[in-house]
N, C-alpha and C positions, 0 to 999 in steps of 0.2 A: 390454413391453419395447421394442417398436418405437417407442413414443411417447417414451420416455426417450431413445433414440438419436437422434430426430429433434429433441428438445429440446437435446441436446448439440450437434447439428450447427448449430441456429439460434443457440445461445450462442457457439459458436466463430466462426461466420460474423460475427456482430456484433462480437465482441472483436477479431477480426483486421482486418476491413473494409480490406483491402489488396488486392493483385492477385488471389490464388486465393480470397479471401473470398467473393466473389459466387458462386462455384461451390458452396462449401460452404453458404452461405445458400440457395441454390436448391435443393440436395440436401435440406437439412433441411425446407424448405417441402414439397417433393415427398413425402418420407417421412411427414411430419405429415398431409398430406391422404389419402395412400393407405394408411397403416397402419390395421390393424383396431382397432376400439375394444375395450379390454380393461379389466378391473378393476385399479385402481391398487393397489400393495402396501400404501401408507399407509392406504388405505380399508379393506383387508382386516384390517390390524392394529387399526384403530380399531374395527372391528366385533367383533373377538375381545376387546379390551379392555372394550368395552361389555357384552358377554355375561358375562365374568368378574366385572365390577363388580356387575351384577345378581345373580349367583349369590352373591357375597360379601355383599350387601345382605340376601338372603334366608336366609342362614345361621343367625342367631339365631332366627328365626321357625321355621324347620325343625327346629332343635334343641329348642325348646319343644314343637313338635308332636310329635316323636318320643318325647321323655320323657313327656309327657302320655299318649300312647297306649300306651306300655309300662306305666306305672304302672296305668293304667285297666284294661287288659286283665289285668293281674296281679291287680288287686283284686276282679275279678268271682268267680273261684273261692274267694278268701278270704272274701268276703261271703257266698256260698252256704254255705260250710263253717261260718261263725259265724252261721247263720241264726237261732238261738235268742236270742243276746244283742245283739251290736253289728252284726250281719249286714246289717240294712237300712241302717245309717248307712255302712257300708263300700261296699255296693252302689250307694247314692246318690252317694258320692264317686266311685267308679269310673265311673259314667255320666257324671258331670259332667266328669271329666277326659278321657273319650272325646270329649264334646261339644266341649270346649275344643280338643282336638287336631284335630277336623274343622274348627272354625271358623278356627283359625290357619293351616291349610294342610297338612294331613297329606300330601296328594298333590301339594303345590306343588313 
């Protein structure tokens, strides 16, 4: 905030460059030098946008992982229940889906 006020004083001093302008220009320079360094609001907004963009890019991958893990974990009991007939195929499919979920980032 201090840096923004200093920038405004500098801009006003350069714009006016008449009688009191040198005082405003000097005040802006002093505040600019003595003001504590702080994070700029635009930099914080940019960082927030980058985080949201990364989360948005990961959304399809996360949806595939959640769906595959859900179907895979539901298929294990079904495969055990059908152990006589198509149970081994259902178990193999469930294991493959769980593996896919882990590969695409279940915990991402």
